[in-house]
N, C-alpha and C positions, 0 to 999 in steps of 0.2 A: 587541517580539518579532516576528520573522518566522516564519511557519509554512507548511508545505506538506503536503498530504495525499496519501498513496500508497494507491490502491485498485487493483482488478484486475477482469478479466472473469470470474473465478471463483476457486476454491481451487486450491492446488498449482500456481500459475502461475510463481512465482519472486518474488513480491511482497516477502517477508521478506528474501531475499538482496539484492534491489535496495535496499530500505530501509536495510539495513546498510551497503551501499556508499555510498549518498547521505549518510547521517548522518556517516560517517567523512570523506567528501570535504568536507562542510560544516563539519566539526569542531563538530557540533551536539549536540542532545539527541534522544532517541528516546522516543516514547510510543505504546503500543497501548491504546486505551480499553477494549476487551473482549477477553479471552483465553478461548476456548472449547476445552477439551481440555488436560489437563496430564500425561497418561501419558508422553508423549515429551519432556517439558520444554516451556517456554514460548517464544514468539517473542522475548520480551524477552531471555531467556538466549541464544538463538541469535544475536540481533543483537549482544549483548555479546561473544560469541566471535568473530564475523566482523568486527566493527568495530574491536576493540581499544580501545574508549573506556572511560574510567573509570566505575565503578559509579554515581557521582552524576549522570552524564549519561543514565542509563537510568531513566526515570521510571516509577514503579509504575502498573500498570493500575488503572483504576477498578473493574473487575469481573474476577475470576478464576474461571472456571466449569469444572467438572470434565469434562463430557461433550464429546467432539469432534464437535459438530454446530452447526447454526445457533444464533446467540446467543439468540434468543427461546426456543428449545426447551431449550437448555442451562440457561438461567436458570430455566425452569419446573421442570426436573428437580432443580435445586439449591434450589428454594424461594426464589429471589431475584427481585426486581423491578428491572429496569433502568430507572432514571429518566433518560430521554433528554433531558429539559429541563435537567437539571443536568449533563449530560455535556459539559463544556467543556474546551478545551485547558488544561493546567496552565501556570503561569508558568515561564518559562525565560529566562535572560539571553543566549541565543544562538539560532541557527536551530533550529527544532523540526520534526522529521520525525514525522508522525503516520501510523501504519499501520492501515488498516481490517482488519476480519475478513471473510474470504471475498471475495465480489464486490460490485459496486456496489449491487445490490438485496437483499443479505442482510438479513433482518429482525432488528432488535434487540429489538423487541416485536411483538405481533400487529397493531400499527397503524403502526409507524414503521420505515422501512428506513434503511440507512446513507446512501443517497443523500439522504434527507430531512434527516439530521443534517448532511451536508456542505453542503447548501443553507443551513441555518441558520448554520453557521459562516462562510460567505462567504470561504473560503480557497481559494487555487489548488490544483488537483488534478492529479495525474499518474496516468494509467491505465496499468497494466502488463498486457501481453497476450502470450500465447505466439505462436510462429510456426507452431505445428502445425496440422493440418487442422481446419477449423471456426472458426478464429480470426476470419475476416472477419465472419461473422454475429454471433458473440459480442461482438466489439469494437464493431461498429456499434450493436448493441442497447444496450450499456453507454453509449456516447457519447450516444445519443438520450435515455436515461434521465437523464443528467446535464444535457444541454441543456434538457430539459423543465422542469428545476428551476432554470435559470439559474445553474448551477455553472460557475465559471471553470476550463476545462480547459487546463492549461498545455501538454499534449501527451501523446503515447503513447510508452511505452518497451516495446520488444519484448524477449523473452527466448527464446533458443534458436538454432538454426541459421538462417542467412540464408535468407529466402524473399522475394525482392525484390518480386515482383508482389503478394503478399498485403499486405506492409507499405505499399507505395505505394497500393494500392487503399483500404485503411483510412484512410490520411491524406487521400486525395483525396475520397472520398465522405463521410467524417466531418468534413471541413474542420478538421482538427487538425494540429498540428505533429508530425512524426516526430522524437522527441528522440534516438533512437539505439537500439542493440540490445546487450544484454548476452549474450555467448555463454555456453555451458555452461563453467563454470570448474572445472578439475580439475588438481591437488588444490585444494579450496576452503578457503582460509585468509585471514586479513586481508591478507597481502601480495599474493597472486594476485588477490583480489577488487579491491583498490585499483588494481592495474595494469590490470585489465580495465575498470574504470570510467573511469580516466584515458585509456585508449586508444580509448574508444567514445562518450564524452559530453563536452559542453561544460558545465562547472560553472555558467557564467553563465546557462544556461537554467533553473536551479533556484533562483536567488537572487531 
């Protein structure tokens, strides 16, 4: 099995949309270990709609939590204990795209962050960052947190309108590869998302 982890500099960056595009491009499977917040549907359901992949490629979450907040707190509210030691990627006979919850340092428990789990997995990681104001500091902080744990950063994916200087600065100071930029796709559906991915990324970077 080959697997790649998609994380982000924060929430509402575009991580799920990119994960859907990558899973479809790889003709792979998708897994989100922890879903926090169900009122607006799950990221699993959204990836299913945007990727067009069959249901058996959309692997069930290890934890489905009700409240849309940090996983550690959502679990406490639901009376659930997240066992991070047992949180391992499920078996899959093709490429597996794993989407994290929130940003790099989001806590899954009061002792363990997602960055700690990524370090234990020893899988390549793609960082998704917005191109909006503030992204340089947020991105470099996320890169430092991953590097401090010896996580293999495959590179950075940007989402939004082109901001050449910010993108180049993050890549240079963070010493990471700029993998491409996903523009805002409208209308957003499997066909338009697949076209946007194909036009802006080299699939070989993610294999």
